[in-house]
C-alpha positions in Angstrom: 112.1 6.5 141.9 113.5 3.0 141.5 114.8 1.3 144.4 117.1 -1.4 143.5 117.9 -3.9 146.3 121.0 -6.5 146.4 120.1 -9.1 144.8 122.3 -12.2 146.3 121.3 -13.5 149.5 123.9 -12.9 152.0 124.1 -15.2 154.9 124.6 -13.2 158.3 127.6 -14.6 160.1 130.3 -13.4 162.4 132.8 -11.8 160.2 136.6 -12.5 161.2 139.5 -10.3 159.8 141.3 -10.9 157.0 143.8 -12.6 158.9 141.4 -14.7 160.2 140.4 -16.1 157.2 143.7 -16.5 155.8 144.6 -18.5 158.5 141.7 -21.0 158.2 144.3 -22.8 155.5 145.8 -23.0 151.8 142.8 -25.0 151.0 140.7 -22.2 151.1 140.8 -18.9 149.3 139.1 -15.6 150.0 137.6 -13.7 147.0 136.7 -9.9 147.3 133.1 -8.8 145.2 132.0 -5.7 144.7 128.5 -4.7 145.2 127.1 -2.1 142.7 125.0 0.6 144.2 121.7 1.1 142.8 122.2 4.3 140.5 119.5 6.9 141.1 117.0 7.7 138.4 116.7 10.8 136.3 113.3 11.7 135.8 111.0 14.2 134.7 109.4 17.4 136.3 106.3 15.0 137.4 108.5 12.5 138.4 108.0 10.6 135.0 111.1 8.0 134.8 113.5 9.0 131.9 116.5 7.0 132.9 116.3 4.1 135.3 118.5 0.9 136.6 117.0 -2.2 136.5 118.5 -5.2 138.3 120.6 -7.5 136.3 122.9 -10.4 137.0 126.9 -10.2 135.9 127.6 -14.1 135.1 130.8 -15.4 135.7 132.5 -18.6 135.7 135.8 -20.5 137.2 137.8 -22.6 135.0 139.0 -24.4 137.8 135.5 -25.5 139.0 134.5 -26.0 135.2 137.7 -28.7 135.1 136.7 -29.9 138.4 133.2 -30.8 136.4 135.0 -32.2 133.7 134.4 -29.2 131.0 138.1 -28.7 130.4 138.6 -29.1 126.1 137.8 -27.1 123.5 135.0 -29.4 122.8 133.6 -29.1 126.0 133.6 -25.5 126.4 132.2 -25.2 123.1 129.1 -27.6 124.2 128.8 -25.7 127.0 128.8 -22.4 125.4 126.1 -23.9 123.1 123.9 -25.0 126.0 123.7 -21.9 127.8 124.3 -18.9 125.3 120.4 -19.2 124.0 119.0 -19.2 127.4 120.9 -16.3 128.5 120.2 -14.8 124.9 124.0 -14.2 124.5 125.9 -14.8 121.3 126.9 -18.4 121.0 130.2 -17.9 119.1 131.5 -15.1 121.4 130.9 -16.9 124.7 132.6 -19.7 123.3 135.5 -17.4 122.4 135.6 -16.1 126.0 135.9 -19.2 127.5 138.6 -20.5 125.0 140.9 -17.4 125.5 140.2 -17.2 129.2 143.8 -16.0 130.9 145.2 -19.0 133.0 146.7 -16.6 135.5 143.2 -15.9 136.4 140.6 -18.5 136.6 137.5 -15.9 136.8 136.0 -15.3 133.6 133.1 -13.0 132.9 130.5 -14.3 130.8 128.4 -11.4 130.6 127.6 -8.3 132.1 123.9 -8.0 132.0 121.7 -10.9 131.9 118.2 -10.6 133.4 117.5 -12.5 136.6 115.2 -15.0 135.0 117.5 -15.7 132.2 120.2 -16.4 134.7 118.2 -18.5 136.9 117.2 -20.4 133.7 120.6 -21.2 132.6 121.6 -22.4 136.3 118.3 -24.6 136.3 119.4 -25.9 133.0 122.7 -27.1 134.1 121.6 -28.6 137.0 119.3 -30.6 135.1 122.1 -31.7 133.3 124.0 -32.6 136.6 126.4 -29.5 136.4 126.2 -27.6 139.3 128.1 -24.6 141.1 129.6 -23.6 137.4 128.2 -20.3 137.1 128.2 -17.4 139.9 125.4 -14.8 139.8 126.6 -11.3 140.8 124.8 -7.9 141.3 124.6 -6.0 138.2 122.2 -3.5 136.3 121.4 -2.3 133.1 120.2 1.7 132.1 117.3 1.8 130.3 114.7 4.7 129.3 111.2 4.1 129.6 110.7 6.7 127.1 112.9 5.3 124.2 115.2 7.5 122.6 113.4 11.0 124.0 116.0 13.0 125.1 118.7 10.5 125.2 121.4 13.0 123.9 120.4 15.4 126.8 120.5 12.4 129.3 123.6 11.0 128.4 124.0 6.9 128.5 126.0 4.4 130.9 127.9 1.4 130.0 127.7 -1.8 131.1 131.3 -1.2 132.8 129.2 1.2 135.1 129.9 5.0 134.2 132.8 5.0 132.4 132.8 7.6 129.7 129.6 9.5 130.3 127.8 12.5 128.8 124.8 14.8 129.6 123.4 14.8 132.8 124.6 11.3 133.8 128.1 12.7 133.5 127.0 16.2 135.1 125.3 14.7 138.1 127.3 11.5 138.3 128.9 11.6 142.2 125.2 12.1 143.1 123.4 9.6 141.0 126.2 6.5 141.4 125.6 6.1 145.1 128.6 4.1 146.7 129.0 0.4 146.2 129.3 -2.1 149.0 131.6 -5.1 149.5 131.5 -8.9 150.3 134.1 -11.7 150.7 133.7 -15.1 149.4 135.3 -18.3 151.0 136.3 -21.1 147.9 137.1 -24.3 148.5 140.1 -26.4 147.2 138.5 -26.4 143.3 137.5 -22.5 143.5 134.0 -23.3 144.1 131.7 -21.4 146.6 131.4 -22.6 150.4 127.6 -22.9 151.6 128.0 -20.2 154.3 131.1 -18.7 153.2 129.6 -15.1 152.2 130.7 -12.5 154.6 129.0 -8.9 154.1 131.8 -6.1 154.6 129.5 -3.0 153.6 126.4 -2.5 152.4 126.0 -0.6 149.2 124.3 2.9 149.3 121.7 3.8 146.5 122.6 6.8 144.6 120.2 10.0 144.6 117.9 10.5 141.9 117.9 13.8 139.6 114.5 15.4 138.7 114.8 17.6 135.6 112.6 20.8 134.9 111.9 18.7 131.5 107.9 17.9 130.7 108.5 14.2 128.9 105.0 14.7 127.2 106.1 18.1 125.8 109.7 16.6 125.1 108.5 13.9 122.9 106.0 16.2 121.0 108.8 18.8 120.5 111.0 16.2 118.9 107.9 14.8 116.8 107.0 18.7 115.5 110.7 19.8 115.2 111.4 16.6 112.9 108.4 17.0 110.8 109.1 20.9 110.4 112.5 20.2 109.5 112.3 17.9 107.0 109.5 20.0 105.6 112.0 22.7 105.3 114.9 20.6 103.9 116.9 21.3 106.7 119.7 19.2 107.7 119.5 20.0 111.2 116.9 21.5 113.7 117.1 22.8 117.3 114.0 23.6 119.3 113.7 24.9 122.8 110.4 25.6 125.0 110.8 26.7 128.8 109.9 28.9 131.0 110.9 32.3 131.2 110.3 33.7 134.6 112.3 30.5 136.2 114.6 29.7 133.2 113.2 26.2 133.7 113.7 24.3 130.3 110.6 22.1 129.3 111.9 20.6 126.3 115.0 20.8 124.1 114.9 19.2 120.8 117.8 18.2 118.0 117.4 16.3 115.1 119.6 15.7 111.9 119.1 14.3 108.6 120.4 10.9 108.2 122.8 10.7 105.2 121.8 7.1 104.2 118.1 7.5 104.3 117.6 11.4 103.8 115.3 11.3 106.7 115.0 13.2 109.9 116.5 11.4 113.2 117.2 12.7 116.7 120.7 14.3 116.6 123.7 12.5 117.8 124.7 15.1 120.1 123.2 17.7 122.3 123.5 20.5 119.6 121.3 23.0 121.3 124.0 23.2 124.0 127.2 22.5 122.1 126.7 23.9 118.4 127.3 27.7 117.8 125.3 29.6 115.0 126.0 33.2 113.3 122.0 33.3 113.7 121.9 36.5 112.0 118.6 38.8 112.5 117.9 37.3 115.9 120.8 39.3 117.3 119.1 42.7 116.2 117.4 42.4 119.5 120.2 43.1 121.5 121.2 46.2 119.1 117.8 47.8 119.6 117.3 47.1 123.3 120.8 48.6 124.1 119.9 51.4 122.0 116.7 52.3 123.8 118.5 51.7 127.3 121.0 54.1 126.4 118.5 56.7 125.3 120.2 57.0 121.9 116.5 55.9 120.3 113.0 55.1 121.3 110.5 52.9 119.2 109.3 56.2 117.5 112.6 57.6 116.4 112.8 58.0 112.6 115.8 57.0 110.8 116.4 57.5 106.7 117.2 53.8 105.4 118.4 53.2 102.1 118.7 49.9 100.5 122.2 49.5 100.8 124.9 51.1 103.1 129.0 51.2 102.5 130.5 51.0 105.5 134.2 51.4 104.8 135.2 48.2 102.5 132.2 46.6 103.2 128.6 46.9 101.6 125.7 45.9 103.3 121.9 45.9 102.2 118.7 44.9 103.0 117.0 41.7 101.1 114.7 43.4 99.0 115.6 46.6 97.0 113.7 50.0 97.9 114.6 53.8 97.9 115.9 55.6 100.7 112.8 56.0 103.0 111.9 57.1 106.5 111.4 54.1 109.0 111.1 54.3 112.8 113.1 52.1 115.1 110.2 49.9 115.7 109.9 49.7 111.7 113.3 48.7 111.2 112.9 45.7 114.3 109.4 44.6 112.5 110.8 44.3 109.1 114.3 43.3 110.0 116.0 45.9 108.0 120.1 45.1 108.1 120.9 48.8 106.8 118.2 50.5 109.4 120.1 48.3 112.2 123.4 48.9 111.2 122.7 52.4 111.7 121.5 52.3 115.3 124.5 50.3 116.1 126.9 53.1 114.3 125.4 55.8 116.8 126.2 53.3 119.5 130.0 52.7 118.9 131.7 49.3 119.4 132.0 49.4 122.9 128.5 49.8 123.8 127.1 46.9 121.5 130.0 44.7 122.8 128.5 45.4 126.2 125.3 44.4 125.1 125.9 41.6 123.7 127.8 40.1 126.6 125.3 41.8 129.2 122.5 39.4 127.6 124.7 36.4 127.8 126.7 35.9 124.7 130.2 34.6 124.7 129.9 32.9 128.2 128.2 29.7 129.4 124.3 30.1 130.7 125.0 27.8 133.5 122.1 25.5 132.2 124.1 22.5 133.7 124.8 20.5 131.0 128.2 19.6 130.5 128.5 20.0 126.7 127.5 23.8 126.6 129.9 25.8 124.7 130.1 29.7 125.4 129.6 30.7 121.6 132.2 33.5 120.3 132.0 37.3 120.9 135.3 38.8 119.4 137.4 41.2 121.8 136.1 44.7 121.0 139.5 45.5 120.7 139.7 43.3 117.4 136.6 45.3 116.2 136.8 47.2 112.8 133.8 49.7 111.6 132.5 46.9 109.5 132.7 44.3 112.2 130.4 46.6 114.4 128.3 46.6 111.4 128.1 42.9 111.4 127.7 42.6 114.9 124.3 44.6 114.9 123.1 42.3 112.6 124.1 39.0 113.9 127.1 38.1 111.4 130.1 38.9 113.3 129.4 36.6 116.3 128.2 33.2 117.2 125.5 31.9 119.7 124.5 28.6 120.8 120.5 28.0 120.9 120.6 28.2 124.5 122.0 31.4 124.8 119.6 32.8 122.1 116.8 31.2 124.3 118.4 33.0 127.6 118.5 36.3 126.1 115.1 36.8 124.7 114.0 35.7 128.3 115.8 39.0 129.1 112.9 40.9 127.6 110.0 38.3 128.7 111.4 39.2 132.6 111.3 42.7 132.2 115.3 43.1 131.7 116.4 40.6 134.2 118.7 37.7 132.9 117.5 34.4 134.5 119.8 31.4 133.7 118.3 28.4 131.9 117.7 25.1 134.2 117.8 21.9 133.4 117.6 20.1 136.9 115.1 21.1 139.2 116.5 18.9 142.4 118.5 16.2 143.4 116.6 13.4 145.6 118.1 11.2 148.2 117.6 7.7 148.9 115.9 8.8 152.0 113.6 11.4 150.3 115.3 14.6 150.9 115.4 17.3 148.4 118.3 19.8 147.3 118.2 22.4 144.6 121.5 22.7 142.4 123.0 26.1 142.6 122.1 28.7 139.6 123.9 31.8 138.5 122.7 34.5 139.9 120.3 36.5 138.1 121.1 39.9 137.0 119.5 43.0 135.7 120.6 43.8 131.9 118.3 46.8 131.2 115.2 48.4 132.7 111.9 47.2 132.8 110.9 50.4 131.1 113.3 49.6 128.2 112.1 45.9 128.1 108.6 46.7 127.7 109.1 49.0 124.9 111.3 46.1 123.0 108.6 43.5 124.0 106.2 46.0 122.2 108.3 46.3 119.0 108.6 42.6 118.9 105.1 41.9 119.0 104.9 44.1 116.2 107.3 41.6 114.5 104.1 39.6 114.6 101.6 41.7 114.1 102.4 43.3 111.2 106.1 42.1 110.2 107.9 39.4 109.3 106.6 36.7 111.7 102.8 38.1 110.9 101.5 34.8 109.5 102.3 33.2 112.8 99.7 35.5 115.0 97.6 33.2 117.6 94.3 35.6 118.2 94.2 35.7 122.2 97.8 35.1 122.5 100.1 38.3 121.7 103.3 37.1 120.8 106.6 38.9 120.8 109.2 37.3 118.5 111.8 38.0 115.8 112.8 35.8 112.8 116.4 35.5 111.5 117.8 34.1 108.4 121.6 34.1 107.9 124.2 32.7 105.6 125.9 29.7 107.1 129.7 30.1 108.1 132.5 28.2 106.1 133.8 25.3 107.1 135.5 23.5 104.3 138.2 24.9 101.9 135.7 24.5 99.4 133.7 27.3 100.7 133.5 30.7 99.4 136.5 33.2 100.5 134.1 35.6 102.0 133.5 33.4 105.0 130.4 31.7 104.1 129.5 28.0 103.5 129.2 27.5 99.5 128.3 24.0 97.9 126.2 23.1 95.0 126.7 26.5 93.4 125.0 28.4 96.1 125.4 29.6 99.7 123.4 27.8 102.5 121.0 29.5 104.7 120.4 29.2 108.8 116.6 30.0 109.8 115.4 31.1 113.2 112.4 32.0 115.0 112.5 32.9 118.8 110.1 35.1 121.2 107.6 34.5 123.9 103.9 34.3 124.7 101.5 35.7 125.9 103.4 38.9 125.4 102.1 40.9 128.3 102.5 38.1 131.2 105.1 35.9 129.4 104.7 32.1 130.5 106.4 30.3 128.0 109.6 31.2 125.5 110.6 29.4 122.4 113.5 29.0 120.2 113.5 27.2 116.8 116.6 26.9 114.6 116.6 25.2 111.0 120.3 24.4 109.6 121.0 24.6 106.1 117.4 24.9 104.5 115.6 24.8 101.0 117.0 27.7 99.0 114.6 30.6 99.3 112.8 29.9 102.5 113.4 32.1 105.4 113.4 32.5 109.0 109.7 32.9 108.7 108.6 30.2 106.4 111.0 27.8 107.5 111.2 28.0 111.4 107.9 30.0 111.9 105.7 26.6 111.2 107.8 24.8 113.8 107.6 28.0 116.1 103.6 27.9 115.8 103.1 24.4 116.1 105.4 24.4 119.6 103.2 27.5 120.5 100.1 25.7 119.9 101.4 22.7 122.2 102.6 24.9 125.1 99.3 26.5 125.2 97.6 23.2 125.7 99.7 21.3 127.7 100.2 24.4 130.2 97.0 25.5 129.9 97.5 28.8 129.0 94.3 31.3 128.7 94.2 33.8 126.4 94.8 37.2 127.3 92.0 38.8 125.3 88.9 36.6 124.9 87.2 39.1 122.8 90.0 37.9 120.1 89.3 34.6 120.6 85.8 34.7 120.1 86.0 36.8 117.1 88.2 34.1 115.7 85.7 31.2 117.3 84.6 30.3 113.5 87.8 29.2 112.2 88.4 25.4 112.4 89.6 24.4 116.1 92.0 21.5 116.8 90.3 18.9 118.5 93.4 17.7 120.2 93.3 21.1 122.3 89.7 21.1 123.4 90.5 18.0 125.4 93.8 19.1 127.0 92.6 22.2 128.6 89.5 23.9 129.6 87.4 26.0 126.7 88.9 29.7 127.3 92.4 28.1 126.9 91.7 26.7 123.8 93.5 28.9 121.4 92.2 29.3 117.7 93.9 27.7 115.0 94.8 28.5 111.6 94.5 26.3 108.6 96.1 22.8 109.1 96.9 20.5 106.3 96.0 16.9 106.0 98.9 15.5 108.6 97.7 18.4 111.4 100.3 21.0 110.9 99.8 24.5 111.3 99.5 26.5 108.0 99.4 30.3 108.0 96.7 32.1 106.0 97.5 33.1 103.4 100.3 30.8 102.3 103.7 32.3 102.9 105.3 33.7 99.8 108.6 32.0 99.2 111.5 34.3 98.6 113.7 33.6 95.5 117.3 32.8 96.4 118.5 35.1 93.9 117.8 38.2 95.5 119.7 37.3 98.5 122.9 39.4 99.3 125.7 38.9 102.2 123.1 39.8 104.9 119.2 39.4 104.6 116.2 41.5 105.6 114.2 38.6 107.1 
């Protein structure tokens, strides 16, 4: 935490009332000056600084004082600007215009809002050397800086030079705690508007603001941003989101979002907190809710067998799996592991509209998670009274509702938490100037499904990674429960298809997702990855899977997560290991790695097969 003390030395005097000051004569005037409070810092979970306020000076001048020093003509003012602008690192032309356009009704002119103490002092000394004194007044100010650079900047928000102003992110949500309480002083001025020696009177000391400690880990955040940008670029995505956190507590360790720069085509950090603000039809990741609700109701068990055709007509809508196949018996576990659209729809048709709608809202969709981010959207779950039977089918496979990435992450945590919903948390505590801490209130946790049902669904999700659509991203010794998802992007313009999906460049556009947790038996970390508008032919597994795997390895190393089955690790010990992992955590906690390319990215063995876009239907089995 950075404590910023007032920079102007105040002379301790017996202060009279405002009337007494005014009674001293018309030859003296009084100016009230606000003393800004030190804005609290924003820290990561370990106390590392992510946003701090550094002491600066606001530089003002009085046109009457300048005139008294013989600086009044346009030429004089231009010369003054030319003299001090380089020293204070200001634009000479802009400074000149500020002086020339001074309002005659108010002699006080603000020349700069945030000038370093050293530069301001140098400007004063330079003018004094020229024989010009008392023309610059230095007032306390501050500048918000980010020691970690742009990392998590859209999450944190920014503070403008004029103070809080239009805030966003954590800066906005916790502005009342961060900003503190400004102080006040009065200045007695002479006949020419100059400050009088000993004429500063303190009315009120400024009170420093509290600091906000996040649940984020600055190191994991930075690496997540890097890995996501690399993976999104590799998948040809236009946008990408990644979230890492602790399912049991809801603490978010990293939340990253990137976008493709339209000018350079390179990935950059996104211009907004899209993990909270943007909603998606995330497709197959919603199948978790359908299956979990059916298991909870007793309608099916993981071993229940259904006859699953390639296509299924539901009223006037035709749904199909991604790859053609004969009608075949599939257990519910196989339906989820192989991401069968038709199989999932058959499960949902047995449940009915109200049951599935209740399950979606129970898992947190359609309402804010309570994460604490002010930009969080609620997503969309249409009213059940408006559902048709095809809507029920589409909802079962995630193409009738939309959700934010943070909602998806929280929903999968229900399974990790044995059926209990825990709200995501961005803020761990608020630290007052005296060091006392308070924990922001969180949404109460609630039971969504039974622990028994959650354990059954967790086992089914593990099958996705053991022998399903995510099998190439397994990590020996670390059982993963996860789900892949691929869905057509929703239409946004009149140029899109009439069927409601995005259409450009002669093709549909797709979103990929991979979300889950590990180790499955005692989850310590959960991860969600979403890539927007991926290269044709890629899927949730082949596009988002590599990023999920990278982030899983990162989490294991940084959090020191030990394997649950050392025998699996020993059997895989002949594989190439990641040297950075060996130096990060004890050897028993180092996960074996899959093959990595020259850039160190995780690559599956064997290489993933790309699926031709020509075989894609309205909803996909992926």
